[in-house]
C-alpha positions as CSV (number, residue, x, y, z in Angstrom):
1,X,6.4,7.6,-1.2
2,X,6.6,9.9,1.8
3,X,4.5,8.7,4.6
4,X,4.4,11.1,7.6
5,X,3.5,10.0,11.0
6,X,3.1,12.6,13.7
7,X,4.3,11.8,17.2
8,X,4.6,14.6,19.6
9,X,5.1,17.0,16.7
10,X,8.0,15.0,15.4
11,X,7.7,13.9,11.7
12,X,9.5,11.1,10.1
13,X,9.4,9.5,6.6
14,X,8.8,5.9,5.8
15,X,9.6,4.1,2.5
16,X,11.3,7.0,0.7
17,X,13.1,5.0,-1.9
18,X,12.4,2.1,-4.4
19,X,8.9,3.3,-5.1
20,X,7.2,4.0,-8.5
21,X,3.9,5.8,-8.1
22,X,2.1,4.9,-4.9
23,X,-1.6,5.5,-5.4
24,X,-3.3,4.6,-2.1
25,X,-2.5,3.2,1.4
26,X,-4.4,1.4,4.1
27,X,-3.5,0.8,7.7
28,X,-4.3,-2.4,9.5
29,X,-4.5,-1.3,13.1
30,X,-4.7,-4.9,14.4
31,X,-1.3,-5.9,13.0
32,X,0.3,-2.4,12.7
33,X,1.0,-3.0,9.0
34,X,0.7,-0.4,6.2
35,X,-0.5,-1.6,2.7
36,X,-0.1,0.4,-0.5
37,X,-0.6,0.1,-4.2
38,X,2.1,1.1,-6.7
39,X,0.7,2.0,-10.1
40,X,4.1,2.1,-11.9
41,X,5.5,-1.2,-10.6
42,X,2.0,-2.8,-10.7
43,X,2.4,-4.2,-7.1
44,X,0.6,-4.4,-3.8
45,X,3.0,-3.9,-1.0
46,X,3.1,-4.2,2.8
47,X,5.4,-2.9,5.5
48,X,5.5,-2.1,9.2
49,X,4.4,1.4,10.2
50,X,7.9,2.0,11.7
51,X,9.5,1.2,8.3
52,X,11.3,-1.9,9.5
53,X,9.8,-4.4,7.1
54,X,8.7,-4.0,3.4
55,X,7.8,-6.6,0.8
56,X,5.7,-7.0,-2.3
57,X,2.6,-9.1,-1.7
58,X,1.3,-9.3,-5.2
59,X,3.2,-8.4,-8.4
60,X,2.0,-10.9,-11.0
61,X,-1.1,-10.4,-13.2
62,X,-2.0,-7.0,-11.6
63,X,-2.5,-4.1,-14.0
64,X,-2.1,-0.6,-12.5
65,X,-3.7,-1.1,-9.0
66,X,-5.1,2.2,-7.8
67,X,-6.9,1.8,-4.4
68,X,-6.7,-0.6,-1.5
69,X,-9.2,-1.2,1.4
70,X,-8.8,-3.5,4.3
71,X,-11.7,-5.4,5.8
72,X,-10.6,-6.6,9.3
73,X,-13.6,-8.8,10.0
74,X,-12.7,-11.6,7.6
75,X,-9.1,-10.2,7.1
76,X,-9.4,-9.4,3.4
77,X,-7.6,-6.8,1.3
78,X,-9.5,-5.5,-1.7
79,X,-7.9,-3.4,-4.5
80,X,-9.3,-1.5,-7.4
81,X,-8.1,-1.3,-11.0
82,X,-8.7,1.6,-13.3
83,X,-11.7,0.9,-15.5
84,X,-9.7,0.9,-18.7
85,X,-7.7,-2.2,-17.5
86,X,-10.8,-4.3,-17.0
87,X,-11.8,-6.8,-19.6
88,X,-15.4,-6.6,-20.9
């Protein structure tokens, strides 16, 4: 996943290796953390915006996470699965 951050017209890349298929990302401006979903590895991940920290938050019982949204009022993270992975 190439995440570009522009600072005084200088671009740099974060988290450029060890990724499958990142689908979506969300920034928590209160903590300075970047969250993303990885469709291939079926994980939800987090890392600092400067690239100094990266870990898998959820990796069990998640099928192809697609989108992630943060709600800073109660401090929840929500993620969406594709409709074909939901049980009816």
